[in-house]
Every structure is written in structure tokens, then in C-alpha cells.
C-alpha angles and dihedrals in degrees: 000000000000110000094229091047088058087072087066090049092048088050089054092048091051091048089052094048090051093046091046106031119200127193113257095025109138089207092055092043091052095044093050087070088062130226094315095057092045092045090053091051090047088053092052090050091050090055091049090052090052092050093047093048092058104029110024142059128270094261092057092046090050091050093048092046089053090053091049093052091049095051091045089055090050092051092048091052093046086056091050093256133106146197091282091059094054091043091050090053091050089050091049092053092046092052094044 
């Protein structure tokens, strides 16, 4: 599977977890707190990306970027959106 295409798969997994919650799922636990809780976690992850970008190695930056992407996908799903919505906006801007 193409690595970028995995983002779409992960988005679908998150959507499924939220539609069919199971006990012990971090995704479900996070989303239960609503958009505010997820947004706070996303903000924490964004700060960790910034710190890693200026003070840590590439492996740490990559790991923090992965966390940021995951939490962004969860926030989008909690708000009733998904990866396709964000990609469509990027495409719209590119074609403008």
C-alpha cells in the first residue's frame, strides 16, 4: 500500500472505531471527550512537532508528525468531517 494512501485507510479505521466503539480503544476514549478534548490533544502534539523540528533528530520529528496527523484525523471525524474534506480544500486552493 502506498504510504500516503494509508492516511485514507487510517481515516476509515478511525471512522469505524467511532461508529462501532469498543472498550479500551484510545480513539474512542479520546473522542468521548468531544472536540475540545481532541483539539487540546492536537495542540499538544503540534507543540511537540515544533520542538522536535528545532531540537530533536529526524526520527523524533517523524514520530511526532505521525501523532499530529492521527490526532488531526480524529478531530476531523469528531466534527463530522474526514481526510477527504481537508484534501478537497487543498485541491480547491491549488486550482484557484
